[in-house]
Each structure stands twice: as C-alpha cells, then as structure tokens.
C-alpha positions as CSV (number, residue, x, y, z in Angstrom):
1,M,-18.7,-1.9,37.8
2,P,-18.5,-5.5,39.0
3,N,-21.8,-7.1,40.2
4,G,-22.3,-7.0,43.9
5,W,-20.3,-3.8,44.5
6,A,-22.6,-1.3,46.4
7,C,-22.3,2.4,45.7
8,N,-25.4,3.8,47.5
9,D,-23.3,6.1,49.7
10,I,-21.1,7.4,47.0
11,S,-21.8,10.9,45.7
12,T,-21.6,11.8,42.0
13,D,-18.1,13.3,42.3
14,D,-17.0,10.4,44.5
15,S,-18.5,8.0,42.0
16,F,-16.4,9.5,39.2
17,T,-13.3,9.3,41.2
18,Y,-14.1,5.7,42.2
19,S,-14.7,4.7,38.6
20,A,-11.5,6.3,37.5
21,N,-9.6,4.4,40.3
22,V,-11.2,1.1,39.2
23,Q,-10.2,1.7,35.6
24,Q,-6.7,2.6,36.6
25,A,-6.4,-0.5,38.7
26,C,-7.6,-2.7,35.8
27,W,-5.2,-0.9,33.5
28,N,-2.3,-1.5,35.9
29,Q,-3.1,-5.3,36.1
30,A,-4.6,-6.7,32.9
31,I,-4.0,-9.2,30.1
32,S,-3.5,-7.1,26.9
33,N,-3.0,-9.9,24.3
34,I,-2.3,-13.5,23.6
35,V,0.1,-14.1,20.7
36,F,0.3,-17.4,19.0
37,P,3.0,-18.7,16.6
38,E,2.9,-17.6,12.9
39,P,1.4,-20.2,10.5
40,G,3.8,-23.1,10.0
41,L,5.5,-22.6,13.4
42,L,4.8,-24.9,16.3
43,R,6.2,-22.9,19.2
44,S,6.3,-19.4,20.5
45,R,9.9,-19.8,21.4
46,K,12.8,-22.3,20.8
47,V,13.1,-25.1,23.3
48,V,15.8,-27.5,22.1
49,S,19.2,-26.0,21.2
50,R,22.8,-26.8,21.7
51,S,23.5,-23.8,23.8
52,R,21.0,-24.8,26.5
53,A,22.7,-25.3,29.9
54,R,20.0,-27.6,31.3
55,P,18.8,-30.8,29.7
56,T,16.2,-30.6,26.9
57,G,14.9,-33.2,24.6
58,K,12.1,-34.5,22.4
59,Y,9.3,-36.8,23.3
60,P,7.6,-38.9,20.6
61,S,3.9,-38.4,21.3
62,W,1.6,-40.9,19.8
63,K,-1.4,-38.5,20.4
64,M,0.2,-35.5,18.6
65,R,2.0,-37.7,16.0
66,R,5.2,-35.7,16.3
67,M,8.1,-35.0,18.5
68,V,7.2,-32.7,21.3
69,Q,10.0,-30.7,22.8
70,W,10.6,-30.4,26.5
71,E,13.0,-28.3,28.5
72,S,12.8,-30.0,31.9
73,E,12.1,-33.5,33.1
74,N,9.0,-32.1,34.7
75,E,7.5,-31.2,31.3
76,L,8.5,-34.7,30.0
77,N,6.5,-36.2,32.9
78,A,3.6,-34.0,32.0
79,F,3.7,-35.1,28.3
80,R,3.6,-38.8,29.2
81,L,0.5,-38.3,31.5
82,L,-1.3,-36.2,28.9
83,D,-0.6,-38.8,26.2
84,C,-2.3,-41.4,28.5
85,D,-5.3,-39.2,29.4
86,P,-8.2,-40.1,27.0
87,D,-10.0,-36.8,28.0
88,V,-7.1,-34.9,26.5
89,T,-7.6,-34.3,22.7
90,S,-4.3,-32.4,22.2
91,F,-1.4,-30.7,23.9
92,H,1.2,-28.2,22.6
93,E,4.5,-27.1,24.1
94,Q,5.4,-23.3,24.4
95,P,2.0,-22.5,22.7
96,C,1.8,-18.8,23.0
97,E,3.0,-15.5,24.6
98,V,0.7,-13.9,27.1
99,K,1.2,-10.2,27.2
100,Y,0.0,-8.5,30.4
101,V,0.3,-5.4,32.5
102,L,1.3,-5.6,36.1
103,D,1.7,-2.5,38.3
104,G,1.7,-0.4,35.1
105,Q,4.6,-2.3,33.5
106,A,4.1,-4.4,30.3
107,R,5.3,-8.0,30.7
108,S,5.3,-11.3,28.8
109,H,4.7,-14.9,30.0
110,Y,5.2,-18.1,28.0
111,P,3.1,-20.9,29.4
112,D,4.7,-24.3,29.1
113,I,1.8,-26.3,27.7
114,L,-1.6,-25.7,26.1
115,V,-4.0,-28.6,27.0
116,E,-7.3,-29.2,25.2
117,K,-9.8,-31.3,27.0
118,N,-13.3,-31.9,25.7
119,G,-13.5,-28.4,24.2
120,R,-11.9,-26.7,27.2
121,K,-8.5,-25.0,26.8
122,E,-6.0,-24.9,29.7
123,L,-2.7,-23.1,29.8
124,W,-0.2,-25.0,32.1
125,E,2.9,-23.7,33.8
126,V,4.9,-26.6,35.2
127,K,7.1,-25.7,38.2
128,P,8.7,-27.1,41.3
129,E,6.8,-26.2,44.4
130,S,9.6,-23.8,45.6
131,Q,9.4,-21.7,42.4
132,A,5.6,-21.7,42.4
133,Q,5.6,-20.1,45.8
134,E,7.9,-17.2,44.8
135,P,6.1,-13.9,45.4
136,E,6.5,-12.7,41.8
137,V,5.2,-16.0,40.4
138,V,2.2,-16.0,42.9
139,T,1.3,-12.5,41.8
140,R,1.4,-13.4,38.1
141,T,-0.5,-16.6,38.7
142,T,-3.3,-14.8,40.5
143,L,-3.6,-12.3,37.6
144,L,-3.6,-15.0,34.9
145,I,-6.1,-17.2,36.8
146,Q,-8.5,-14.2,37.1
147,G,-7.9,-12.8,33.6
148,L,-7.5,-15.6,31.2
149,P,-11.1,-17.0,31.4
150,L,-12.1,-13.8,29.6
151,W,-10.0,-14.9,26.7
152,G,-11.4,-18.5,26.8
153,Y,-8.6,-20.2,28.8
154,T,-8.1,-21.7,32.2
155,Y,-4.7,-21.1,33.8
156,R,-3.0,-23.7,36.0
157,V,0.3,-24.0,37.8
158,V,1.0,-27.8,37.9
159,L,3.5,-28.9,40.5
160,A,6.5,-31.0,39.4
161,K,6.0,-33.3,42.4
162,D,2.4,-34.2,41.4
163,L,3.6,-35.1,37.8
164,A,6.3,-37.4,39.1
165,V,4.1,-39.4,41.4
166,Q,4.6,-43.2,41.1
167,P,3.3,-45.6,39.9
168,R,1.5,-43.2,37.5
169,Q,4.6,-42.3,35.7
170,S,5.9,-45.9,35.3
171,N,2.4,-47.0,34.2
172,A,2.3,-44.2,31.6
173,C,5.6,-45.3,30.3
174,L,4.4,-48.8,29.9
175,L,1.1,-47.9,28.3
176,V,2.8,-45.6,25.7
177,C,5.5,-48.1,25.0
178,F,3.1,-50.9,24.2
179,G,0.0,-49.0,23.0
180,R,1.2,-46.7,20.2
181,R,-0.2,-48.7,17.3
182,A,-3.9,-48.5,16.6
183,V,-6.1,-51.6,17.1
184,T,-7.8,-53.1,14.1
185,D,-11.6,-53.7,14.0
186,C,-11.1,-57.4,14.3
187,E,-8.8,-57.1,17.3
188,Q,-11.3,-54.7,19.0
189,E,-14.2,-57.1,18.3
190,F,-12.2,-60.0,19.8
191,I,-11.6,-57.9,23.0
192,R,-15.2,-56.9,23.1
193,R,-16.4,-60.5,23.1
194,A,-13.8,-61.5,25.7
195,L,-15.0,-58.7,27.9
196,T,-18.6,-59.8,27.5
197,L,-17.7,-63.3,28.7
198,R,-15.3,-62.4,31.5
199,G,-16.2,-58.9,32.6
200,S,-12.6,-57.9,32.8
201,L,-9.3,-58.9,31.3
202,L,-6.1,-59.7,33.2
203,W,-2.7,-58.4,32.3
204,S,-1.2,-61.8,33.1
205,D,-3.5,-63.4,30.5
206,A,-2.4,-60.9,27.9
207,C,1.2,-61.6,28.7
208,R,0.5,-65.4,28.2
209,G,-0.9,-64.7,24.7
210,E,-4.6,-65.5,25.6
211,Y,-5.7,-62.4,23.6
212,G,-3.4,-63.1,20.7
213,P,0.3,-62.5,20.0
214,R,-0.3,-58.7,20.4
215,G,-2.5,-59.0,23.4
216,R,-0.5,-56.6,25.6
217,E,-0.3,-54.0,22.8
218,I,-4.0,-54.3,22.2
219,L,-5.0,-53.7,25.8
220,C,-2.6,-50.8,26.2
221,S,-3.7,-49.2,22.9
222,L,-7.4,-49.4,24.0
223,V,-6.5,-47.7,27.3
224,L,-4.8,-44.9,25.6
225,R,-7.8,-44.4,23.3
226,G,-10.3,-44.4,26.2
227,L,-12.0,-47.7,25.5
228,L,-10.5,-49.6,28.4
229,T,-9.4,-48.4,31.7
230,I,-7.2,-49.4,34.7
231,D,-6.4,-47.9,38.0
232,L,-3.2,-45.8,37.2
233,N,-2.6,-45.3,40.9
234,L,-1.7,-49.0,41.3
235,P,1.3,-50.5,39.5
236,I,0.5,-52.6,36.5
237,S,1.1,-56.2,37.6
238,P,-0.1,-59.7,36.6
239,G,-3.3,-59.1,38.6
240,T,-4.2,-55.8,36.9
241,R,-7.7,-55.9,35.5
242,F,-8.7,-54.0,32.3
243,V,-12.4,-53.1,32.2
244,A,-14.5,-51.3,29.7
245,W,-14.4,-47.5,30.0
246,K,-16.9,-47.0,27.2
247,E,-20.0,-49.1,26.5
248,D,-19.4,-49.1,22.8
249,I,-16.2,-51.1,22.9
C-alpha cells in the first residue's frame, strides 16, 4: 500500500477488498516490460525506408559518430540540439519498445529518443503540441511518467515548437558545421592562454584569423565539448563572446 494512505477505518474484510481493488487497478495500468534491440541492431523499428509517405532522413551526428535516422523534422531539430548539449553523453533513435497495460489491454509504445545525461536516462517522445494534447496521448504520457522511474528512466514529451525555437536551431547548425573535428592539445593550450589574457574570445576575431587559420573551428569544437560556452539564445554574430565553461580548459 502506498505511503500516506490511511486505512484506520477499514475493516478486515474491507481491507481485503480494498487491497484487491488496488492490485486490479495496478494490473489494469502498468508497464510490463521494456524491450531493447537485439545485439548488433541500433533501433527497435525501421525509420528510413522508400515506402515512407512522409520525409525521413539521416543526420550525421559528431557525438554518436554515425548517421542517426529521423522520421520528422522535429526529431532532426532534437538531434542538432542534443549534439550541441555538453551535458548529453549519448542519444539513440527508436531505442526500445515499452510494453504496458492500459485499462486491461496490452499495448506498445516506441519512444523517439533515448537521451543519456550525466548518468540519467530519459525517454523522449517528440510531438507537435496538438498531438501531445490528444486524450489518448495524455493518458499514455501520464502512465509512463509515473511508471518508468521504477525502471530507471524519466519520460518526457518534448514539443516540436520548443525544439524549433530560433536562434537556437541556427546556432546549433553553425556549431556542428564548424566544430566536428577534435581540437589538438596545442590548439587548446593556445586558446587557454588567450582566455587568460582576454577573459573572453570574440567570434569576429576568430573570423579574422587571430586564433589561427582554424580559429572558428576551434572555438565551435570547444563549445560542443563543453570547454567553452556561449549564449545559444542569442544569434552568433561578430560580437558573440566565447567564455570558459570549465576551469580546466
């Protein structure tokens, strides 16, 4: 019986009936299993195929070091932002099948993305706001939010409009475009000394070559890897300042 539920006024017979009702309610709405792909397979179901009526594609993730498949532009937007978030260690598309029981009926749900952040695991479902508010989706979301922590996962419905917000998307595109290649120890040391002298580094100076011929690439790469940071809510411009995010840069 859950903590905080008082039963002082329930007789023995009533208590038995009450317990049976609680068990029946749990049985009618519960997560029964989480099924992951077999070894050697990346996804729980196929995403990209020629028969798809809506656009699908592959995103070259620098973080995952492979092509990540998307089945909507909303998922593509999510992948770009996840690639640029230094707190995110990994993300996987169509990662598993969640089997659950709702109103006594066995059902399956395939979350869009598994996100791992600093040891935490989140299952994301990416949806337009109109779909997220559908009664069936709301009911399923409530069940999964309540039940998945028992399996070690947080469940989130991520709205498409939040993923598409500018200038975060355009900034993410620029960072990933320039910052894919890792920075050498010499390049990182040069930036560390420049930061010590200046306190921050200007994008305009990088474009002029003041940090070497690969200055733009170096700054973007260090942002992707969590050593430098910028305000992603402001468009990257000549006046954008890059500052140290970690002291050990």
